[in-house]
C-alpha positions as CSV (number, residue, x, y, z in Angstrom):
1,M,105.1,94.7,110.1
2,L,106.3,95.0,106.5
3,V,105.5,91.3,105.9
4,W,101.8,92.2,106.4
5,L,101.8,95.7,105.0
6,G,103.7,94.7,101.9
7,K,100.7,92.8,100.7
8,T,98.8,96.1,100.2
9,A,100.8,96.7,97.0
10,D,98.9,93.8,95.5
11,R,95.4,95.0,96.6
12,F,95.3,98.7,96.3
13,R,96.0,101.2,93.5
14,P,99.4,102.9,93.6
15,T,98.3,106.5,94.0
16,P,96.1,106.3,97.1
17,L,98.5,103.8,98.7
18,G,101.5,106.0,98.0
19,A,99.7,109.1,99.3
20,L,98.7,107.3,102.5
21,T,102.3,106.1,103.1
22,L,103.7,109.6,102.5
23,T,101.1,111.1,104.8
24,A,101.9,108.6,107.5
25,L,105.6,109.3,107.1
26,A,105.0,113.0,107.5
27,G,103.0,112.3,110.6
28,C,105.8,110.3,112.1
29,A,108.2,113.1,111.4
30,L,105.9,115.5,113.3
31,L,105.6,113.0,116.1
32,L,109.4,112.8,116.4
33,A,109.6,116.6,116.5
34,T,107.1,116.8,119.4
35,A,107.8,113.6,121.2
36,D,108.0,114.2,125.0
37,S,108.6,110.7,126.2
38,V,110.6,107.6,125.3
39,L,107.4,105.8,124.3
40,W,106.5,108.4,121.7
41,L,110.1,108.7,120.5
42,G,110.2,104.9,119.9
43,I,106.8,105.0,118.1
44,A,108.0,107.8,115.9
45,L,111.3,106.1,115.0
46,F,109.5,102.8,114.3
47,G,107.0,104.6,112.0
48,L,109.8,106.5,110.2
49,R,111.6,103.3,109.4
50,L,108.5,101.4,108.5
51,C,106.9,104.0,106.3
52,G,110.1,105.4,104.8
53,Q,112.8,102.9,104.4
54,G,110.2,100.1,104.5
55,M,107.0,100.8,102.6
56,L,108.1,103.6,100.2
57,S,111.1,101.6,99.0
58,H,108.9,98.4,98.8
59,L,106.2,100.1,96.8
60,A,108.6,101.7,94.3
61,M,110.5,98.4,93.6
62,T,107.3,96.3,93.5
63,L,105.3,98.5,91.2
64,M,108.2,99.1,88.8
65,A,108.9,95.4,88.6
66,R,105.2,94.7,88.0
67,W,104.3,97.3,85.4
68,F,107.5,97.4,83.3
69,S,107.9,93.8,82.6
70,A,109.5,94.3,79.2
71,Q,112.2,96.6,80.5
72,R,112.0,95.7,84.2
73,G,115.8,95.9,84.7
74,R,116.1,99.4,83.3
75,A,113.1,100.6,85.3
76,L,114.5,99.3,88.5
77,G,117.9,100.8,87.7
78,L,116.3,104.2,87.2
79,I,114.6,104.3,90.6
80,F,117.7,102.9,92.3
81,L,119.3,106.2,91.6
82,G,117.3,107.7,94.4
83,Y,119.3,105.7,97.0
84,P,122.8,107.0,96.2
85,T,121.4,110.5,95.4
86,G,119.8,110.7,98.8
87,E,122.9,109.2,100.6
88,A,125.1,111.8,98.9
89,L,123.0,114.9,99.3
90,L,120.8,114.6,102.4
91,P,123.6,114.2,105.0
92,M,125.2,117.4,103.8
93,L,121.9,119.2,103.7
94,V,121.1,118.2,107.2
95,A,124.5,119.2,108.4
96,V,123.9,122.7,107.0
97,L,120.4,122.9,108.4
98,L,121.7,121.9,111.9
99,G,123.8,125.1,111.9
100,L,120.7,127.2,111.3
101,F,117.8,125.4,113.1
102,A,117.2,123.1,116.1
103,W,116.8,119.4,115.4
104,H,113.1,119.4,116.1
105,Q,112.5,122.3,113.7
106,I,114.2,120.3,111.0
107,W,111.9,117.4,111.5
108,V,108.9,119.8,111.3
109,G,110.4,121.0,108.0
110,I,110.8,117.4,106.7
111,A,107.1,116.8,107.4
112,L,106.1,119.9,105.6
113,V,108.3,119.1,102.6
114,L,106.7,115.6,102.4
115,L,103.2,117.1,102.4
116,L,103.9,120.0,100.0
117,V,106.2,118.4,97.4
118,P,106.1,114.7,96.7
119,L,102.5,114.2,97.9
120,P,101.0,116.8,95.5
121,L,103.2,115.5,92.7
122,L,102.0,111.9,93.3
123,L,98.4,113.0,93.4
124,G,98.8,115.0,90.2
125,L,100.5,112.2,88.4
126,G,97.8,109.8,89.5
127,H,95.1,112.2,88.2
128,A,96.9,112.6,84.9
129,M,97.2,108.8,84.5
130,R,93.5,108.4,85.2
131,R,92.6,110.9,82.6
132,Q,94.8,109.1,80.1
133,G,93.3,105.7,81.0
134,A,96.7,104.6,82.3
135,L,97.5,101.7,84.6
136,D,96.7,103.6,87.8
137,S,93.1,104.0,86.8
138,R,92.5,100.3,86.9
139,P,91.6,98.4,90.0
140,A,94.5,96.7,91.7
141,C,93.1,93.3,90.9
142,T,93.9,93.8,87.3
143,A,97.5,93.0,88.2
144,A,96.4,89.5,88.8
145,Q,94.4,89.4,85.6
146,R,97.4,90.7,83.6
147,A,99.8,88.2,85.3
148,P,100.1,84.6,84.2
149,D,97.5,82.3,85.7
150,T,100.4,80.4,87.3
151,S,101.5,83.4,89.5
152,W,102.3,82.0,92.9
153,T,100.8,83.2,96.2
154,R,103.1,83.8,99.1
155,A,101.8,80.7,100.8
156,E,102.8,78.6,97.8
157,V,106.2,80.3,97.7
158,V,107.1,79.3,101.3
159,R,106.4,75.7,100.3
160,D,108.7,75.9,97.3
161,V,112.2,74.3,98.0
162,R,113.8,76.7,95.5
163,F,112.9,79.7,97.7
164,Y,114.8,78.2,100.6
165,A,117.7,77.3,98.3
166,L,117.9,81.0,97.3
167,L,117.9,82.2,100.9
168,P,121.7,82.0,101.5
169,G,122.3,84.1,98.4
170,L,119.5,86.5,99.4
171,M,120.7,87.1,102.9
172,A,124.5,86.9,102.3
173,T,124.9,90.5,101.0
174,P,123.1,92.4,103.8
175,F,124.7,90.1,106.4
176,V,128.3,90.7,105.3
177,I,128.0,94.4,104.4
178,T,126.2,95.3,107.6
179,G,128.6,93.2,109.7
180,V,131.7,94.7,108.2
181,L,130.5,98.3,108.4
182,F,129.1,97.8,111.9
183,H,132.5,96.6,113.1
184,Q,134.6,99.1,111.1
185,V,136.2,100.4,114.2
186,D,137.8,97.0,114.8
187,L,138.7,96.9,111.1
188,V,140.5,100.2,111.0
189,Q,142.3,99.5,114.3
190,A,143.5,96.1,113.0
191,K,144.8,97.8,109.8
192,A,146.2,100.9,111.5
193,W,144.0,103.2,109.5
194,T,141.8,106.1,110.7
195,L,138.0,106.2,110.6
196,A,138.2,109.5,108.6
197,N,140.4,107.9,105.9
198,F,138.2,104.8,105.8
199,A,135.0,107.0,105.6
200,A,136.6,108.9,102.7
201,C,136.3,105.7,100.6
202,Y,132.5,105.7,100.9
203,P,131.9,107.7,97.7
204,L,133.6,104.9,95.8
205,Y,130.9,102.6,97.2
206,A,128.1,104.8,96.1
207,A,129.6,105.4,92.7
208,C,130.2,101.7,91.9
209,A,126.8,100.7,93.3
210,T,125.2,103.2,90.9
211,A,127.2,102.3,87.9
212,V,126.7,98.6,88.4
213,A,122.9,99.0,89.0
214,L,122.5,101.0,85.7
215,A,124.5,98.4,83.8
216,C,122.8,95.5,85.5
217,G,119.4,96.9,84.4
218,G,120.1,96.4,80.8
219,L,121.6,93.0,81.4
220,I,118.5,91.9,83.3
221,D,116.3,92.9,80.3
222,R,118.6,91.0,77.9
223,Y,119.4,87.9,79.8
224,G,117.1,87.8,82.8
225,A,117.8,88.2,86.5
226,I,118.0,84.4,87.0
227,R,120.9,84.0,84.7
228,L,122.9,86.8,86.3
229,L,122.2,85.8,89.9
230,P,125.0,83.3,90.4
231,Y,127.7,85.9,89.8
232,Y,126.7,89.0,91.8
233,L,128.4,87.8,95.0
234,L,131.8,87.5,93.4
235,P,132.9,91.1,93.6
236,L,132.2,91.2,97.4
237,A,134.0,87.9,97.9
238,L,137.1,89.2,96.1
239,G,136.9,92.4,98.1
240,L,136.8,90.6,101.4
241,L,139.8,88.5,100.4
242,L,141.8,91.5,99.4
243,L,140.8,93.3,102.6
244,S,142.1,90.3,104.6
245,I,145.6,90.4,103.1
246,G,146.0,94.1,102.4
247,T,147.3,96.8,104.8
248,S,147.4,100.0,102.7
249,L,144.4,102.4,102.5
250,S,144.1,101.6,98.8
251,T,142.9,98.2,99.8
252,A,140.0,99.8,101.6
253,A,139.2,101.8,98.4
254,V,139.2,98.7,96.3
255,F,137.0,96.9,98.9
256,M,134.5,99.7,98.9
257,A,134.3,99.7,95.1
258,L,133.8,95.9,95.0
259,M,131.3,96.0,97.8
260,G,129.3,98.7,96.0
261,A,129.3,96.6,92.8
262,T,127.7,93.7,94.7
263,S,125.3,96.0,96.5
264,G,124.1,97.6,93.3
265,G,123.7,94.3,91.6
266,A,121.8,92.8,94.5
267,T,119.2,95.5,94.7
268,L,118.2,95.1,91.1
269,L,118.5,91.3,90.9
270,F,116.3,90.7,93.9
271,G,114.0,93.4,92.7
272,A,113.4,91.5,89.5
273,I,113.9,87.8,90.3
274,W,110.7,87.3,92.2
275,A,108.6,88.5,89.3
276,E,110.6,86.1,87.0
277,L,110.1,83.1,89.2
278,Y,106.7,83.6,90.7
279,G,104.8,86.1,88.6
280,T,103.5,89.6,89.5
281,A,100.0,89.0,90.9
282,H,101.3,88.6,94.5
283,L,104.6,90.3,94.0
284,G,104.1,92.7,96.9
285,A,103.5,89.9,99.4
286,I,106.4,87.8,98.2
287,R,108.9,90.7,98.0
288,A,107.8,91.9,101.5
289,L,108.8,88.4,102.9
290,A,112.1,88.5,101.1
291,T,112.8,92.0,102.4
292,A,112.0,91.0,106.0
293,L,114.5,88.2,105.7
294,Q,117.1,90.6,104.5
295,V,116.4,92.9,107.5
296,L,116.8,89.8,109.7
297,A,120.2,89.2,108.2
298,T,121.2,92.8,109.0
299,A,120.0,92.4,112.6
300,L,122.0,89.1,113.1
301,A,125.2,90.2,111.5
302,P,126.5,92.7,114.2
303,A,125.8,90.2,117.0
304,I,127.3,87.1,115.3
305,L,130.4,88.8,114.0
306,G,130.9,90.6,117.3
307,W,130.7,87.3,119.2
308,L,133.3,85.8,116.9
309,I,135.6,88.8,117.3
310,D,135.2,88.7,121.1
311,S,135.9,84.9,121.1
312,G,139.3,85.7,119.8
313,L,138.9,85.0,116.0
314,E,141.5,87.1,114.2
315,L,139.8,89.8,112.0
316,N,141.7,88.8,108.8
317,A,140.7,85.2,109.3
318,L,137.1,86.3,109.8
319,L,137.2,88.2,106.5
320,E,138.6,85.2,104.7
321,Y,135.8,83.0,106.2
322,M,133.2,85.4,104.9
323,S,134.8,85.4,101.5
324,L,134.7,81.6,101.5
325,F,131.1,81.7,102.6
326,L,130.2,83.9,99.6
327,C,132.0,81.6,97.3
328,I,130.0,78.7,98.6
329,C,126.8,80.6,98.1
330,T,127.9,81.4,94.6
331,L,128.5,77.7,93.9
332,G,125.1,76.9,95.3
333,L,123.4,79.5,93.0
334,V,125.3,78.0,90.0
335,L,124.0,74.5,90.9
336,L,120.5,75.9,91.4
337,L,120.5,77.8,88.0
338,P,119.2,74.9,85.8
339,S,116.3,74.3,88.2
340,L,115.4,78.0,88.3
341,L,115.5,78.3,84.5
342,Q,113.4,75.2,84.1
343,H,110.9,76.4,86.6
344,R,110.6,79.8,84.8
345,A,110.1,78.1,81.4
346,R,107.5,75.7,82.7
347,T,105.4,77.9,84.9
348,L,105.9,81.5,83.6
349,P,106.5,81.3,79.9
350,T,105.1,84.8,79.2
351,S,106.9,86.7,81.9
């Protein structure tokens, strides 16, 4: 669905589109609270994932990458802070609320908060921007007018061989991270750790992801996402290698930190690189396709890695193979770099 809905970021103004998405998200939260059948429960969960994790994140990354071209990296780094902040605070808040309210009451509260806090703020900001003659007051089509004439459509992108050459690097991070975390029970058993001790390392993941994202934002503005792209997989590759040979819990801590470094870098790099390569006029449609492919990687990882583990592949060997895979992806990105730079210089000289 996101592949089709993502195109709306190119066609409609941010304020009404964001307001509609927030309203739909609140509606899905209410539906979940009142669902009385498996069908309605499934629809509610699908809507929550599509409107929340899907469209809201997509709109934020797309619009920041489009409107803040001069400081695109810093802008993306700023909104990235919402991810670790939510991951750090919301689980604890929900845990507290579960001690006070029933689960369906919490979902009703979530819907009310969405309608009473971010929605009025968004509408108020949009009104202020219109009064000041800011970007939001202009029709969505002006994005195409402001972008270089050579901005690519999604149909043109899927015919570009460079896009397919980027896919292994694009899908590697979500595949590996999802696969490792999904099979963490097998990991902690093989290493003789406990799930509680392994979970205690998660704050290192969030902290390093945040730090690298903030640092990466400035580097993107200075050097460009294309030049940085070949190196972002190296921390995760090193982390997997160390995890394959280490047995102490400190190895898990180092792995989490290195995994966070790659995750933070990936979020910003792939938030900016499509604008650098293909322009901003159709950025929503292009980024929606890339996001869908990343989601596909997260769906494939548990099944593929689970099949390999069940087939008798030793876990440490699997970690080493994944590290090697990331190194091969890195080499591919290094070899692709001259072509990407030449493409950007030739087709998007003003971006």
